[in-house]
C-alpha positions as CSV (number, residue, x, y, z in Angstrom):
1,X,-2.7,60.2,-5.9
2,X,-3.6,56.6,-5.4
3,X,-6.4,56.7,-8.0
4,X,-4.1,58.6,-10.4
5,X,-1.4,55.9,-10.1
6,X,-3.9,53.2,-11.0
7,X,-5.5,55.1,-13.8
8,X,-2.0,55.9,-15.2
9,X,-1.6,52.2,-15.9
10,X,-5.1,51.1,-16.9
11,X,-4.2,47.8,-18.5
12,X,-2.2,46.5,-15.6
13,X,-4.9,47.7,-13.1
14,X,-7.6,46.1,-15.2
15,X,-5.7,42.8,-15.3
16,X,-5.3,42.9,-11.5
17,X,-9.0,43.6,-11.0
18,X,-10.0,40.8,-13.4
19,X,-7.6,38.3,-11.7
20,X,-9.1,39.0,-8.3
21,X,-12.6,38.8,-9.8
22,X,-11.7,35.3,-11.2
23,X,-10.4,34.4,-7.7
24,X,-13.7,35.3,-6.1
25,X,-15.8,33.7,-8.9
26,X,-13.8,30.5,-8.6
27,X,-14.5,30.3,-4.9
28,X,-18.2,31.2,-5.1
29,X,-19.2,29.0,-8.0
30,X,-17.2,25.8,-7.0
31,X,-18.3,26.1,-3.4
32,X,-21.8,26.9,-4.6
33,X,-21.9,23.7,-6.7
34,X,-20.6,21.6,-3.8
35,X,-22.9,22.9,-1.2
36,X,-25.8,23.2,-3.6
37,X,-25.6,19.5,-4.4
38,X,-25.4,18.6,-0.7
39,X,-28.3,20.9,0.3
40,X,-30.4,19.6,-2.7
41,X,-29.8,16.0,-1.6
42,X,-30.8,16.9,2.0
43,X,-34.0,18.7,0.9
44,X,-35.0,15.8,-1.4
45,X,-34.5,13.2,1.4
46,X,-36.6,15.3,3.7
47,X,-39.2,15.6,1.1
48,X,-39.8,11.8,1.1
49,X,-41.6,12.2,4.4
50,X,-40.1,9.3,6.3
51,X,-39.4,9.4,10.0
52,X,-36.7,6.7,10.2
53,X,-34.2,5.4,7.6
54,X,-32.8,1.9,7.8
55,X,-29.7,0.9,5.8
56,X,-27.7,-2.3,5.6
57,X,-24.5,-2.7,7.6
58,X,-21.6,-0.8,6.3
59,X,-23.7,1.6,4.2
60,X,-22.4,5.0,3.3
61,X,-24.1,8.3,4.2
62,X,-23.9,9.1,0.5
63,X,-27.1,8.3,-1.4
64,X,-26.7,5.4,-3.9
65,X,-23.1,4.5,-2.9
66,X,-24.1,1.3,-1.3
67,X,-26.1,-0.3,-4.1
68,X,-28.8,-2.9,-3.3
69,X,-27.2,-5.4,-0.9
70,X,-30.0,-6.8,1.3
71,X,-33.3,-8.7,0.8
72,X,-36.3,-6.5,0.3
73,X,-38.1,-8.9,2.7
74,X,-36.5,-7.1,5.6
75,X,-39.5,-4.7,5.1
76,X,-41.8,-7.5,6.4
77,X,-39.8,-7.6,9.6
78,X,-39.8,-3.9,10.0
79,X,-43.6,-3.6,9.5
80,X,-44.3,-5.8,12.6
81,X,-42.5,-3.4,14.9
82,X,-44.4,-1.1,17.3
83,X,-45.1,2.4,16.1
84,X,-44.3,1.5,12.4
85,X,-47.2,2.3,10.1
86,X,-45.6,2.1,6.6
87,X,-42.3,0.6,5.3
88,X,-41.2,1.1,1.8
89,X,-38.1,-0.6,0.3
90,X,-36.2,1.5,-2.3
91,X,-33.4,0.6,-4.7
92,X,-30.9,3.4,-5.2
93,X,-28.9,3.3,-8.5
94,X,-26.2,5.7,-9.4
95,X,-25.9,6.6,-13.1
96,X,-22.9,8.4,-14.6
97,X,-24.2,8.7,-18.2
98,X,-25.2,11.0,-19.7
99,X,-25.1,12.9,-16.3
100,X,-24.4,11.9,-12.8
101,X,-27.7,11.2,-11.1
102,X,-29.4,8.8,-8.7
103,X,-32.6,7.0,-9.8
104,X,-35.0,5.3,-7.4
105,X,-36.7,2.0,-7.8
106,X,-39.9,2.2,-5.7
107,X,-42.9,0.3,-4.6
108,X,-45.3,3.0,-5.6
109,X,-48.2,2.2,-3.1
110,X,-46.0,2.2,0.0
111,X,-43.7,5.0,-1.2
112,X,-46.7,7.3,-1.7
113,X,-48.0,6.4,1.7
114,X,-45.1,8.4,3.4
115,X,-46.1,11.7,5.1
116,X,-45.4,13.5,1.8
117,X,-47.3,12.2,-1.2
118,X,-46.6,12.6,-4.9
119,X,-48.1,15.8,-6.3
120,X,-48.7,15.1,-10.0
121,X,-48.5,18.0,-12.4
122,X,-49.4,15.8,-15.3
123,X,-50.2,12.1,-15.8
124,X,-50.2,9.6,-13.0
125,X,-48.7,6.5,-11.4
126,X,-47.1,3.6,-13.2
127,X,-49.3,1.8,-15.6
128,X,-46.8,-1.0,-16.3
129,X,-43.3,-2.2,-15.7
130,X,-41.8,0.0,-18.4
131,X,-43.2,3.3,-17.0
132,X,-41.2,6.0,-15.4
133,X,-42.2,9.0,-13.2
134,X,-40.0,12.1,-13.6
135,X,-40.0,15.4,-11.6
136,X,-40.8,18.8,-13.1
137,X,-37.2,20.0,-13.1
138,X,-36.1,17.1,-15.3
139,X,-39.2,17.4,-17.5
140,X,-38.6,21.1,-18.1
141,X,-34.9,20.8,-18.7
142,X,-35.3,17.9,-21.2
143,X,-38.7,19.1,-22.6
144,X,-40.3,15.8,-21.6
145,X,-44.0,15.2,-21.6
146,X,-46.3,12.5,-20.4
147,X,-46.3,9.7,-23.0
148,X,-42.7,10.5,-24.2
149,X,-40.0,7.8,-24.3
150,X,-36.8,8.2,-22.4
151,X,-33.8,5.9,-22.0
152,X,-32.7,4.7,-18.6
153,X,-30.0,2.0,-18.2
154,X,-30.2,1.3,-22.0
155,X,-33.9,0.5,-21.6
156,X,-36.8,2.5,-23.1
157,X,-39.4,3.8,-20.6
158,X,-42.6,5.7,-21.1
159,X,-43.2,8.7,-19.0
160,X,-46.4,8.0,-17.1
161,X,-46.4,11.1,-14.8
162,X,-44.6,14.3,-14.0
163,X,-44.4,15.2,-10.3
164,X,-43.4,18.2,-8.3
165,X,-39.7,18.0,-7.4
166,X,-38.3,17.2,-4.0
167,X,-39.4,13.6,-3.3
168,X,-36.0,11.9,-3.4
169,X,-35.1,11.4,-7.0
170,X,-35.8,13.0,-10.4
171,X,-36.6,9.6,-12.0
172,X,-38.6,6.8,-10.4
173,X,-38.9,3.3,-11.8
174,X,-41.0,0.3,-10.5
175,X,-38.8,-1.4,-8.0
176,X,-39.0,-4.8,-9.7
177,X,-38.0,-3.3,-13.0
178,X,-34.9,-1.7,-11.6
179,X,-34.0,-4.8,-9.6
180,X,-34.0,-6.7,-12.9
181,X,-32.0,-4.2,-14.8
182,X,-29.2,-4.1,-12.3
183,X,-29.3,-7.8,-11.4
184,X,-30.5,-7.3,-7.9
185,X,-33.8,-9.2,-7.9
186,X,-35.5,-9.1,-4.5
187,X,-32.9,-6.7,-3.1
188,X,-33.2,-3.2,-1.7
189,X,-30.7,-0.4,-0.8
190,X,-32.7,1.3,1.9
191,X,-36.0,1.2,3.9
192,X,-37.9,4.3,4.7
193,X,-40.3,4.1,7.7
194,X,-43.3,6.1,8.5
195,X,-44.3,6.0,12.2
196,X,-47.5,6.7,14.1
197,X,-45.7,9.6,15.7
198,X,-42.3,11.0,14.7
199,X,-41.5,11.4,18.4
200,X,-41.2,7.6,18.5
201,X,-38.2,7.5,16.2
202,X,-35.7,6.8,18.9
203,X,-37.8,3.9,20.3
204,X,-38.0,2.4,16.8
205,X,-34.2,2.8,16.2
206,X,-33.6,0.8,19.4
207,X,-36.2,-1.8,18.5
208,X,-34.4,-2.4,15.1
209,X,-31.0,-2.7,16.8
210,X,-32.5,-5.2,19.3
211,X,-33.9,-7.4,16.5
212,X,-31.8,-10.6,15.9
213,X,-29.8,-10.2,12.7
214,X,-30.2,-6.5,12.5
215,X,-27.8,-5.4,15.3
216,X,-25.3,-3.9,12.8
217,X,-27.9,-2.2,10.5
218,X,-27.5,1.6,10.1
219,X,-30.7,2.9,11.6
220,X,-31.3,6.6,12.2
221,X,-34.2,9.1,12.5
222,X,-34.4,11.1,9.4
223,X,-33.4,14.2,11.3
224,X,-30.3,12.5,12.5
225,X,-29.5,11.3,9.0
226,X,-29.9,14.7,7.5
227,X,-27.7,16.3,10.3
228,X,-24.9,14.0,9.1
229,X,-25.1,15.3,5.6
230,X,-22.6,18.1,6.2
231,X,-19.3,19.0,4.4
232,X,-17.3,17.7,7.4
233,X,-19.1,14.3,7.3
234,X,-18.6,13.7,3.6
235,X,-15.2,12.2,2.7
236,X,-12.9,14.5,0.8
237,X,-15.3,17.5,0.5
238,X,-13.5,19.7,3.0
239,X,-10.2,18.9,1.4
240,X,-11.6,19.7,-2.0
241,X,-12.9,23.1,-0.8
242,X,-9.5,23.8,0.8
243,X,-7.7,23.1,-2.4
244,X,-10.1,25.3,-4.4
245,X,-9.6,28.2,-1.9
246,X,-5.8,27.6,-1.9
247,X,-5.6,27.8,-5.7
248,X,-7.8,30.9,-5.8
249,X,-5.7,32.7,-3.2
250,X,-2.5,31.8,-5.0
251,X,-4.0,33.3,-8.2
252,X,-4.7,36.6,-6.4
253,X,-1.4,36.6,-4.6
254,X,0.7,36.1,-7.7
255,X,-1.1,38.7,-9.8
256,X,-1.1,41.4,-7.2
257,X,2.6,40.6,-6.4
258,X,3.6,40.9,-10.0
259,X,1.5,44.1,-10.5
260,X,2.7,45.9,-7.4
261,X,6.3,44.8,-7.8
262,X,6.4,46.1,-11.3
263,X,4.7,49.3,-10.3
264,X,7.3,49.9,-7.5
265,X,10.2,49.3,-10.0
266,X,8.7,51.8,-12.5
267,X,8.1,54.4,-9.8
268,X,11.6,54.5,-8.3
269,X,12.0,58.2,-9.0
270,X,8.6,59.1,-7.6
271,X,9.4,57.2,-4.5
272,X,12.7,59.0,-4.2
273,X,10.9,62.4,-4.5
274,X,8.4,61.5,-1.8
275,X,11.2,60.4,0.6
276,X,13.2,63.5,-0.1
277,X,10.2,65.6,0.8
278,X,10.0,63.8,4.2
279,X,7.8,60.8,3.5
280,X,8.4,58.1,6.0
281,X,8.8,54.4,5.3
282,X,5.4,53.7,6.7
283,X,3.9,56.4,4.4
284,X,5.4,54.6,1.3
285,X,4.1,51.3,2.5
286,X,0.7,52.8,3.2
287,X,0.5,54.2,-0.4
288,X,1.3,50.8,-2.0
289,X,-1.1,48.9,0.3
290,X,-4.0,51.4,-0.3
291,X,-3.5,50.9,-4.0
292,X,-3.8,47.2,-3.5
293,X,-6.9,47.5,-1.3
294,X,-8.5,49.6,-4.0
295,X,-7.7,47.0,-6.7
296,X,-9.0,44.2,-4.4
297,X,-12.2,46.0,-3.6
298,X,-12.9,46.6,-7.3
299,X,-12.0,43.0,-8.2
300,X,-14.1,41.6,-5.4
301,X,-17.2,43.5,-6.4
302,X,-16.7,42.5,-10.0
303,X,-16.3,38.8,-8.9
304,X,-19.5,38.9,-6.8
305,X,-21.5,40.4,-9.7
306,X,-20.1,37.9,-12.2
307,X,-20.7,35.0,-9.8
308,X,-24.4,35.8,-9.3
309,X,-24.9,36.5,-13.0
310,X,-23.2,33.2,-13.9
311,X,-25.2,31.3,-11.2
312,X,-28.5,32.7,-12.5
313,X,-27.6,31.8,-16.1
314,X,-26.5,28.3,-15.1
315,X,-29.6,27.5,-13.1
316,X,-31.9,28.9,-15.9
317,X,-30.1,26.7,-18.4
318,X,-29.7,23.6,-16.3
319,X,-32.6,23.4,-13.8
320,X,-31.5,20.0,-12.5
321,X,-28.0,21.4,-11.5
322,X,-28.2,22.7,-8.0
323,X,-26.1,25.8,-7.3
324,X,-26.3,27.8,-4.1
325,X,-24.3,30.9,-3.5
326,X,-24.6,31.4,0.3
327,X,-24.2,34.9,1.8
328,X,-21.7,33.5,4.4
329,X,-19.4,32.3,1.6
330,X,-19.6,35.7,-0.1
331,X,-18.1,37.1,3.1
332,X,-15.5,34.4,3.1
333,X,-14.6,35.1,-0.5
334,X,-14.2,38.8,0.3
335,X,-11.9,38.1,3.2
336,X,-9.8,35.6,1.2
337,X,-9.4,38.0,-1.8
338,X,-8.4,40.9,0.5
339,X,-5.9,38.8,2.5
340,X,-4.4,37.3,-0.7
341,X,-4.0,40.7,-2.3
342,X,-2.4,42.3,0.8
343,X,0.0,39.4,1.2
344,X,1.0,39.8,-2.5
345,X,1.6,43.5,-2.0
346,X,3.6,43.2,1.3
347,X,7.1,42.6,-0.3
348,X,6.8,45.2,-3.0
349,X,5.5,47.7,-0.4
350,X,8.4,47.1,2.0
351,X,10.9,47.1,-0.9
352,X,9.7,50.5,-1.9
353,X,10.0,51.8,1.6
354,X,13.6,50.6,1.8
355,X,14.8,52.5,-1.2
356,X,17.5,55.1,-0.5
357,X,16.2,58.6,-1.6
358,X,19.6,59.5,-3.1
359,X,19.8,56.3,-5.2
360,X,16.1,56.7,-6.2
361,X,16.6,60.3,-7.4
362,X,19.6,59.2,-9.5
363,X,17.7,56.3,-11.0
364,X,17.3,56.3,-14.8
């Protein structure tokens, strides 16, 4: 009977299924983009191979937010500390055109001396101040080859090498070149430290804080730094996800409410017949809710399939765009869709149960 009721009104049922699918897809893709970018940033920071990260006072946990506020000569102070083998100053620069990205200005020799070295797939290191190194994701997405010209900060650069992704940025410039382009000569945004043993990270953190003039620097082991890159630690991200989920649930609620309320109004006589045959109020409620659950299940399955298909197409088209649909969030999306649908069906279900059988049978 439940299936027959839904098939009897195929357009309305289809609209309800599609609306729930849109709800699930909205949650999975937007959350997937948000968490994908966060996880991508974490994995690329880890790929640098540093043991300790030193940032100027007041720096943000977000890469590139703090600019280049301190002298790169701080690296000379850090190099003299016990357990420190390599210090590399880096300039982070956030670009918003043509896409949002962070480029790194690096001292190639020290940056490549971290625990993880550059793995060149083509070409090699900088040959001059106007060279740029790009990763394979960027090269593939833009069809860039060694020797090609690309524009960065309104300046033409020659691609000297293409490296395997995961070493911090997708584009690397000589540090002095980037300092000059952004008007931060002799400045750095962050210092990455390689130690003689990663286990000495806490001792080095304490040593930096005990150094005169560096008491307020942001100094953390890389593991601690990465542990802070969570949705709860990033300003506004949790609120953004809550808004997305709220909007998605409202979509499901309104569509199911409208569909089931209209269905109840159209089936007044059928409800009267059922009640005259002895059907209880809870039986009527149960029928409406089971129809809703069937719609929600179909819509949820469609939404999951569409989400994975869309994610695959997006990643294939835009390799530099991180998108991660996590199994846990698939479960959350299922629960959210089901709860929203059931809430939307509650009032129509109880309204149907309250109908007087005499009035229902006399309804025209």
